[in-house]
KEBA-237888 format. One line per 10 residues: number of its first residue (from 1); for each residue z, x, y of C-alpha. Coordinates in Angstrom, 2 decimals, padded with zeros to 5 digits, m for minus. Example, Ala and Ser with C-alpha at 12.3 -4.5 7.8 and 13.67 -1.06 7.14 Angstrom:
<pts>
1> 007.80:012.30:m004.50 ~ 007.14:013.67:m001.06
</pts>
This chain:
<pts>
1> 071.70:110.93:093.19 ~ 068.90:113.53:093.78 ~ 069.44:116.52:095.88 ~ 067.22:115.20:098.86 ~ 069.07:111.54:098.75 ~ 072.31:113.36:098.96 ~ 071.07:115.47:101.74 ~ 069.77:112.12:103.69 ~ 073.31:110.59:102.88 ~ 075.50:113.25:104.15
11> 073.62:113.78:107.45 ~ 073.66:109.86:107.96 ~ 077.50:109.97:107.12 ~ 078.17:112.76:109.47 ~ 075.99:111.02:112.13 ~ 078.26:107.96:111.58 ~ 081.19:109.58:111.95 ~ 080.26:111.21:115.25 ~ 079.01:108.41:116.98 ~ 082.21:106.05:115.56
21> 084.51:108.85:116.68 ~ 083.21:108.65:120.20 ~ 084.09:105.03:120.24 ~ 087.65:105.71:118.98 ~ 088.06:108.52:121.63 ~ 086.75:105.79:124.41 ~ 089.30:103.37:123.21 ~ 092.24:105.85:123.31 ~ 091.22:107.08:126.78 ~ 091.54:103.40:127.89
31> 094.74:102.92:126.08 ~ 096.24:105.81:127.87 ~ 095.15:104.35:131.37 ~ 096.50:100.81:130.61 ~ 099.93:101.30:128.87 ~ 101.29:098.22:127.43 ~ 104.90:097.72:127.47 ~ 104.85:094.28:125.85 ~ 107.30:093.87:122.94 ~ 104.93:090.76:121.48
41> 103.93:091.85:117.92 ~ 100.32:091.38:119.06 ~ 100.48:094.07:121.39 ~ 100.18:096.54:118.50 ~ 096.94:095.14:117.57 ~ 093.65:097.58:118.01 ~ 090.61:096.14:119.90 ~ 087.90:094.42:117.89 ~ 085.95:097.79:118.56 ~ 088.73:099.99:117.45
51> 089.26:097.83:114.36 ~ 085.72:098.26:113.42 ~ 085.45:101.89:113.94 ~ 088.74:102.80:112.08 ~ 087.00:100.88:109.09 ~ 083.92:102.83:109.44 ~ 085.64:106.12:109.74 ~ 087.76:105.55:106.66 ~ 084.61:104.11:104.63 ~ 082.75:107.39:105.53
61> 085.30:110.12:105.17 ~ 085.98:108.50:101.73 ~ 082.12:108.38:100.64 ~ 081.82:112.14:102.09 ~ 084.50:113.20:099.77 ~ 083.04:111.38:096.98 ~ 079.60:112.93:097.84 ~ 080.82:116.80:098.32 ~ 083.55:116.92:095.82 ~ 083.42:118.28:092.27
71> 083.15:115.06:090.06 ~ 086.06:116.48:087.44 ~ 088.25:117.40:090.53 ~ 087.70:113.93:092.11 ~ 088.30:112.19:088.86 ~ 091.76:113.83:088.12 ~ 092.75:113.09:092.11 ~ 092.12:109.55:091.27 ~ 093.91:109.80:087.97 ~ 096.82:111.16:089.30
81> 097.14:109.27:092.54 ~ 100.48:107.50:091.06 ~ 102.11:110.64:091.37 ~ 101.71:110.30:094.95 ~ 103.38:106.90:094.88 ~ 106.24:108.15:092.82 ~ 106.81:111.00:095.33 ~ 107.01:108.47:098.17 ~ 108.95:105.95:096.36 ~ 111.57:108.90:095.62
91> 112.00:109.92:099.40 ~ 112.13:106.42:100.71 ~ 114.78:105.43:098.12 ~ 116.69:108.68:099.08 ~ 116.58:107.79:102.72 ~ 114.52:110.67:103.80 ~ 112.61:109.06:106.79 ~ 116.14:108.02:108.32 ~ 117.41:111.68:107.79 ~ 114.34:113.11:109.35
101> 114.64:110.68:112.33 ~ 117.81:111.87:113.43 ~ 116.82:115.37:113.88 ~ 115.28:116.75:117.01 ~ 111.82:118.29:116.92 ~ 110.51:120.83:117.01 ~ 113.08:122.03:114.26 ~ 113.04:119.09:111.77 ~ 115.55:119.38:108.99 ~ 115.86:122.00:106.31
111> 115.44:121.53:102.63 ~ 118.76:122.48:102.13 ~ 120.14:119.64:104.34 ~ 117.92:117.23:102.94 ~ 119.05:118.20:099.27 ~ 122.85:118.06:100.45 ~ 122.19:114.46:101.91 ~ 120.25:112.83:099.06 ~ 121.69:114.53:096.20 ~ 118.31:115.90:094.67
121> 117.82:119.18:093.56 ~ 116.58:121.11:096.42 ~ 113.76:122.89:094.47 ~ 112.47:119.72:093.24 ~ 112.88:117.93:096.39 ~ 110.82:120.79:098.26 ~ 108.00:120.20:095.59 ~ 108.12:116.48:096.23 ~ 107.92:116.98:100.32 ~ 104.98:119.34:099.97
131> 102.96:116.99:098.04 ~ 103.62:114.23:100.69 ~ 103.04:116.80:103.53 ~ 099.76:117.67:102.05 ~ 098.99:113.80:102.44 ~ 099.95:113.60:106.05 ~ 103.17:111.71:104.96 ~ 105.78:114.14:106.20 ~ 105.10:117.59:108.13 ~ 106.71:121.02:107.39
141> 107.27:122.15:111.00 ~ 108.49:125.41:109.91 ~ 109.20:127.39:106.33 ~ 111.22:124.68:104.24 ~ 111.88:122.51:107.53 ~ 110.43:118.85:107.53 ~ 109.92:116.17:110.03 ~ 108.45:112.81:110.07 ~ 104.95:112.00:110.96 ~ 103.52:108.88:112.41
151> 103.31:107.51:109.04 ~ 106.65:108.31:107.83 ~ 108.30:107.47:111.19 ~ 107.77:103.54:110.54 ~ 109.83:103.63:107.55 ~ 112.94:104.97:109.60 ~ 115.29:102.37:110.21 ~ 113.11:099.73:109.09 ~ 114.63:097.92:105.78 ~ 111.88:095.46:105.45
161> 108.80:098.16:105.67 ~ 110.98:100.35:102.98 ~ 111.25:097.31:100.70 ~ 107.62:096.62:100.95 ~ 106.93:100.00:099.74 ~ 109.27:099.93:096.70 ~ 108.64:096.69:095.47 ~ 104.98:097.19:094.73 ~ 105.28:099.32:091.71 ~ 107.40:097.41:089.27
171> 104.86:096.81:086.58 ~ 101.61:098.74:087.12 ~ 102.40:101.39:084.78 ~ 102.21:098.60:081.74 ~ 098.73:097.10:083.15 ~ 096.36:099.39:080.91 ~ 098.27:098.37:077.84 ~ 098.04:094.89:078.61 ~ 094.12:095.02:079.31 ~ 093.59:096.73:076.13
181> 095.73:094.32:074.08 ~ 093.23:092.12:072.36 ~ 095.96:089.62:072.20 ~ 096.92:089.65:075.79 ~ 093.75:090.68:077.38 ~ 092.24:087.04:078.13 ~ 095.85:085.57:079.05 ~ 095.90:083.51:082.13 ~ 099.56:082.59:082.45 ~ 102.11:084.43:084.78
191> 104.36:084.51:081.70 ~ 101.93:087.18:079.80 ~ 101.27:089.70:082.50 ~ 102.21:093.65:082.48 ~ 105.28:092.65:084.43 ~ 106.73:090.81:081.09 ~ 105.66:093.80:079.27 ~ 107.70:096.19:081.40 ~ 111.15:093.97:081.22 ~ 110.59:093.03:077.44
201> 110.83:089.07:077.96 ~ 108.60:086.21:079.22 ~ 110.14:085.74:082.63 ~ 108.41:085.71:085.61 ~ 109.45:088.00:089.00 ~ 110.23:084.48:090.32 ~ 112.51:083.84:087.51 ~ 114.43:087.25:087.66 ~ 114.70:086.79:091.41 ~ 116.15:083.08:090.99
211> 118.30:083.02:088.04 ~ 118.15:086.56:086.78 ~ 121.74:088.11:085.43 ~ 123.37:089.73:088.55 ~ 125.23:092.04:086.70 ~ 121.60:093.68:085.99 ~ 120.55:096.58:088.36 ~ 117.09:096.06:088.32 ~ 117.53:092.13:089.00 ~ 120.01:093.05:091.88
221> 117.32:095.25:093.22 ~ 114.71:092.75:092.93 ~ 116.59:090.00:094.25 ~ 117.54:092.06:097.75 ~ 114.48:093.80:098.15 ~ 112.01:090.76:097.93 ~ 112.83:089.03:100.77 ~ 112.89:092.13:102.95 ~ 109.57:093.37:101.47 ~ 107.99:089.89:102.76
231> 109.48:090.55:106.06 ~ 107.97:094.30:105.87 ~ 104.40:093.02:104.79 ~ 104.70:090.26:107.48 ~ 104.95:093.41:110.20 ~ 101.99:094.94:108.86 ~ 099.79:091.65:108.82 ~ 101.17:088.69:110.91 ~ 099.88:090.42:114.32 ~ 096.51:090.01:113.45
241> 097.25:086.30:111.74 ~ 098.52:085.27:115.07 ~ 096.08:086.62:117.45 ~ 092.62:086.04:115.62 ~ 093.30:082.25:114.71 ~ 092.93:079.93:117.43 ~ 096.64:078.49:117.55 ~ 096.78:077.34:120.96 ~ 093.87:074.94:120.38 ~ 095.91:072.92:118.12
251> 097.77:071.37:121.02 ~ 101.06:069.28:120.31 ~ 100.72:069.77:116.48 ~ 102.85:070.39:113.42 ~ 102.27:073.23:111.37 ~ 103.99:073.02:107.79 ~ 104.81:076.68:106.47 ~ 104.63:075.86:102.63 ~ 106.65:078.57:100.63 ~ 107.29:079.94:104.01
261> 110.16:081.93:102.69 ~ 112.82:081.97:106.04 ~ 109.99:081.50:108.06 ~ 109.29:084.73:109.50 ~ 105.65:083.72:110.46 ~ 106.98:080.68:112.45 ~ 109.62:082.87:114.00 ~ 106.66:084.71:115.61 ~ 104.73:081.73:116.27 ~ 107.38:079.28:117.90
271> 108.07:082.11:120.76 ~ 103.85:082.35:121.80 ~ 102.93:078.59:121.35 ~ 105.67:076.22:123.09 ~ 103.51:072.98:122.32 ~ 103.62:073.62:118.37 ~ 106.33:072.36:115.99 ~ 107.00:073.95:112.75 ~ 108.23:072.89:109.10 ~ 109.03:075.47:106.73
281> 109.59:074.60:103.23 ~ 110.83:076.76:100.32 ~ 113.23:076.55:097.18 ~ 116.96:075.92:098.04 ~ 118.37:079.24:098.06 ~ 115.59:080.47:100.53 ~ 115.95:077.58:102.77 ~ 119.97:078.34:102.92 ~ 118.83:081.89:104.21 ~ 116.10:080.66:106.53
291> 118.94:078.48:108.34 ~ 121.14:081.34:108.79 ~ 118.08:083.44:110.14 ~ 116.88:081.00:112.83 ~ 120.44:079.96:113.92 ~ 120.69:083.75:114.49 ~ 117.36:084.50:115.99 ~ 116.24:081.29:117.71 ~ 119.43:079.34:118.00 ~ 119.22:075.51:118.95
301> 115.53:075.32:117.70 ~ 116.66:073.55:114.75 ~ 119.07:071.22:116.55 ~ 116.06:070.30:118.90 ~ 113.90:069.26:116.04 ~ 111.15:071.56:116.93 ~ 111.77:073.55:113.84 ~ 112.52:071.68:110.47 ~ 113.71:073.46:107.41 ~ 113.12:071.45:104.21
311> 113.89:072.25:100.44 ~ 110.56:071.73:098.63 ~ 108.77:072.84:095.39 ~ 105.02:073.39:096.21 ~ 104.12:072.06:092.97 ~ 105.62:068.76:093.58 ~ 104.22:066.12:096.11 ~ 104.01:067.06:099.62 ~ 106.64:065.24:101.54 ~ 105.08:066.01:105.10
321> 102.01:063.61:105.34 ~ 099.16:064.30:108.11 ~ 100.02:067.23:109.60 ~ 097.68:069.58:111.51 ~ 098.10:072.60:109.39 ~ 099.46:073.40:105.90 ~ 099.78:077.27:106.18 ~ 100.12:079.25:102.70 ~ 100.69:083.10:103.56 ~ 100.96:085.17:100.12
331> 101.19:081.94:098.09 ~ 097.60:081.60:096.51 ~ 097.30:085.26:095.32 ~ 100.24:084.91:093.34 ~ 099.06:081.99:090.99 ~ 096.44:081.76:088.30 ~ 093.57:079.35:089.15 ~ 095.11:076.10:087.09 ~ 098.81:076.43:089.32 ~ 096.22:077.12:092.45
341> 094.45:073.90:091.64 ~ 097.69:072.18:091.52 ~ 099.15:073.52:094.65 ~ 096.00:072.93:096.87 ~ 095.75:069.32:095.30 ~ 099.12:068.50:096.40 ~ 098.23:069.49:099.81 ~ 094.85:067.64:099.85 ~ 096.64:064.37:098.98 ~ 098.81:064.73:102.21
351> 095.83:065.50:104.69 ~ 094.90:063.42:107.62 ~ 091.51:063.02:108.93 ~ 091.93:066.27:111.26 ~ 094.38:068.07:108.86 ~ 093.52:071.70:107.70 ~ 094.89:073.93:105.16 ~ 094.92:077.72:106.27 ~ 095.09:080.19:103.27 ~ 096.61:083.70:104.35
361> 095.66:086.33:101.71 ~ 093.52:089.45:101.19 ~ 090.00:088.32:100.56 ~ 087.96:090.58:098.04 ~ 084.97:091.95:099.59 ~ 082.47:092.86:096.86 ~ 080.72:096.51:097.24 ~ 077.59:094.46:097.52 ~ 078.57:092.43:100.06 ~ 078.95:088.79:100.72
371> 077.38:086.27:102.80 ~ 080.71:084.93:104.44 ~ 081.83:088.58:105.46 ~ 080.57:091.40:107.78 ~ 078.87:093.91:106.29 ~ 079.29:097.60:107.05 ~ 076.44:099.87:108.70 ~ 074.43:101.71:105.92 ~ 074.79:104.10:104.33 ~ 078.46:102.75:103.51
381> 078.73:100.18:100.72 ~ 078.86:096.50:102.15 ~ 082.49:096.35:101.91 ~ 083.13:099.63:103.77 ~ 084.20:101.53:100.72 ~ 087.44:103.37:101.09 ~ 088.49:101.58:103.95 ~ 088.59:098.31:101.63 ~ 090.67:100.11:098.98 ~ 094.06:098.73:099.84
391> 092.58:095.09:098.64 ~ 091.56:096.59:095.65 ~ 094.98:098.02:094.84 ~ 096.71:094.88:095.88 ~ 094.28:092.96:093.38 ~ 095.65:095.33:090.46 ~ 099.10:094.72:091.60 ~ 098.70:090.78:091.42 ~ 097.14:091.33:088.02 ~ 100.08:093.53:086.82
401> 102.78:091.06:088.46 ~ 101.60:087.66:087.78 ~ 098.13:087.78:086.02 ~ 096.40:086.28:089.30 ~ 094.20:087.94:091.63 ~ 093.08:088.27:095.39 ~ 090.00:086.14:095.41 ~ 086.46:086.60:096.86 ~ 085.01:083.91:099.36 ~ 082.95:082.72:096.33
411> 085.97:082.41:094.37 ~ 088.23:080.86:096.76 ~ 085.50:078.12:097.65 ~ 085.16:077.26:093.78 ~ 089.13:077.20:093.70 ~ 088.99:074.67:096.57 ~ 086.11:072.53:095.30 ~ 088.38:072.14:092.29 ~ 090.99:070.83:094.30 ~ 088.53:068.25:096.34
421> 088.33:070.61:099.18 ~ 085.95:072.84:100.85 ~ 085.85:076.18:102.73 ~ 085.30:075.49:106.51 ~ 085.35:078.83:107.72 ~ 086.70:082.31:107.17 ~ 088.56:083.98:110.01 ~ 088.36:087.49:109.68 ~ 091.23:089.14:110.94 ~ 091.91:092.57:112.26
431> 094.23:093.46:109.11 ~ 094.36:093.31:105.38 ~ 094.71:089.76:105.61 ~ 092.30:087.06:106.63 ~ 092.58:083.21:107.07 ~ 090.23:080.69:105.02 ~ 090.22:077.18:106.33 ~ 090.20:074.38:103.94 ~ 089.42:070.67:104.73 ~ 088.63:067.74:102.63
441> 085.25:067.42:101.02
</pts>
């Protein structure tokens, strides 16, 4: 980039930051004047204006760093980001957010006390805490005295959120070796991914969870952690999926949550939309857990018939015909194209004239943009740059774990067409996930 262009770009970014920051401040001031005491998950959502401002600021800050930093330093920072993940993973496993949550500010908890309670050598623990403090995860309130920040506070007393952090790094370290291996680089099967490289056999993550040896500590950890991780990811993404799709317009309709786990999404929807009926489908072990969950959290709903729990494999014929909605959250991104075509084809065969399939996944936004998605203001990349980074990271995780992918709108459209479906609309939500509505062609 020429010096004059650099100057113009930096000035434009600074102006964008100034203008957008004023929007954020205005939103904050309005929030303080209208304090909400609602415990509904959607009450935590930012307004559409604040959500957009956050994206712009994240993208502009990231672009400023890339523009002003020495390229050698910036490349090293990117290359060593795994160290940050390892540091966070260590403290979460050791229970540091919970220990810090017990302390009363402003004193925090001493490094000596953290070391005693976690079993980690004090000098090494201090090094781990310092790198995380430098990145806003924790706060050193006094020399060698630590406290939570607004970031780490969400992990305290929140097992699902912790599980979501911990389960994401299982296979990523082996991805470069797989991509550079001429025998594996073009593989599309979910038995030929970095996950198999990491575990030394051909079993998938699902195989380990469903049929793995309980005496294997890694299997026990995955089996216990995965359902919690799905709930944790739901905490992050469900509010936007609930608020930004017109569920109420469905009227007295049936929503089939395909591969819905214990039905955590339906547990939220059933409270807000009294006209809707729900069917939660999953494999036998999960449906057993779902019954316990629903009886505990929403007693009587199964007995009334408003909620049904059905054992079903989504690769087989769909037993519920003509429902208004077939909902797929965190499903399509787990599977390569061929398996996705099978899943969608089974659902197409069950659709009635007014039925629709809703695919809730991260939608990849290319740097040059997509006609289906909103573009960022100049001089940001069309996909908001750094604000879009989480989706790219999840795409790498899907590649590592399953040889699968988070898809662009164009890829989703091609996938739908292969199953006799078309993309009717993309509902861009105020979160990492969006909803792609599919109907019969």
